[in-house]
C-alpha positions in Angstrom: 131.5 150.6 43.8 129.0 151.5 46.5 128.1 155.2 46.6 126.3 157.4 49.1 125.3 160.9 47.9 124.3 163.6 50.4 123.3 167.0 49.2 122.4 170.4 50.6 121.2 172.7 47.8 118.9 175.7 47.4 115.3 174.5 47.6 114.6 175.4 44.0 117.4 173.1 42.8 116.4 170.1 44.9 114.0 168.6 42.3 116.7 168.4 39.7 119.2 166.7 42.1 116.4 164.4 43.3 115.5 163.3 39.7 119.1 162.8 38.8 120.0 160.7 41.8 116.8 158.5 41.4 118.1 157.5 38.0 121.1 155.8 39.5 120.6 155.3 43.2 118.1 154.4 46.0 116.5 157.2 48.0 117.1 156.3 51.7 116.5 159.6 53.5 115.8 163.3 52.7 118.7 164.4 50.5 120.5 161.0 50.8 120.8 158.3 48.2 122.9 155.1 48.1 123.6 152.2 45.8 126.0 150.3 43.5 127.4 152.0 40.5 129.9 151.1 37.8 132.7 153.6 37.1 130.9 154.8 34.0 127.6 155.3 35.9 129.6 157.2 38.6 131.1 159.6 36.0 127.6 160.2 34.4 126.1 160.9 37.8 128.8 163.4 38.7 128.4 165.1 35.4 124.6 165.3 35.8 124.8 166.6 39.3 127.2 169.4 38.3 124.6 170.6 35.8 122.0 171.1 38.5 124.0 172.9 41.2 125.6 176.2 41.9 129.1 175.3 43.2 129.4 178.7 44.9 126.4 177.9 47.1 125.4 174.2 47.0 127.1 171.2 48.6 127.1 167.6 47.4 129.1 164.9 49.2 129.7 161.6 47.5 131.2 158.8 49.6 132.6 155.8 47.7 133.6 152.4 49.0 134.1 148.9 47.5 130.7 147.7 48.7 127.9 148.1 51.3 129.4 145.4 53.5 132.4 147.7 54.2 130.1 150.3 55.9 128.4 149.9 59.3 125.2 151.8 59.5 123.2 152.6 62.6 119.7 153.9 62.1 118.0 155.9 64.9 114.3 156.5 64.2 112.2 155.5 61.2 113.7 154.4 57.8 112.4 156.7 55.0 113.4 155.0 51.8 114.2 151.5 50.5 117.1 149.6 49.2 115.3 147.4 46.6 117.2 147.0 43.3 116.5 149.7 40.8 114.9 148.3 37.7 
């Protein structure tokens, strides 16, 4: 599945979310990651993110689709990340 993660957390929790997302996905913009995940990787990512947030304050949106070709993306301005495969 293709996943887009968008988060808005307290600044002190950002590094934990950033490190977690980088293990699974490509950084594409501040607080935004995207990439292909298996179902098992998706479950692990969700579990790891939950360990880093306060659900009474923070917000994490995870969009899922069958693949990136099902999403039309329009970029306005400069791209900030990359979409090279994660090794």
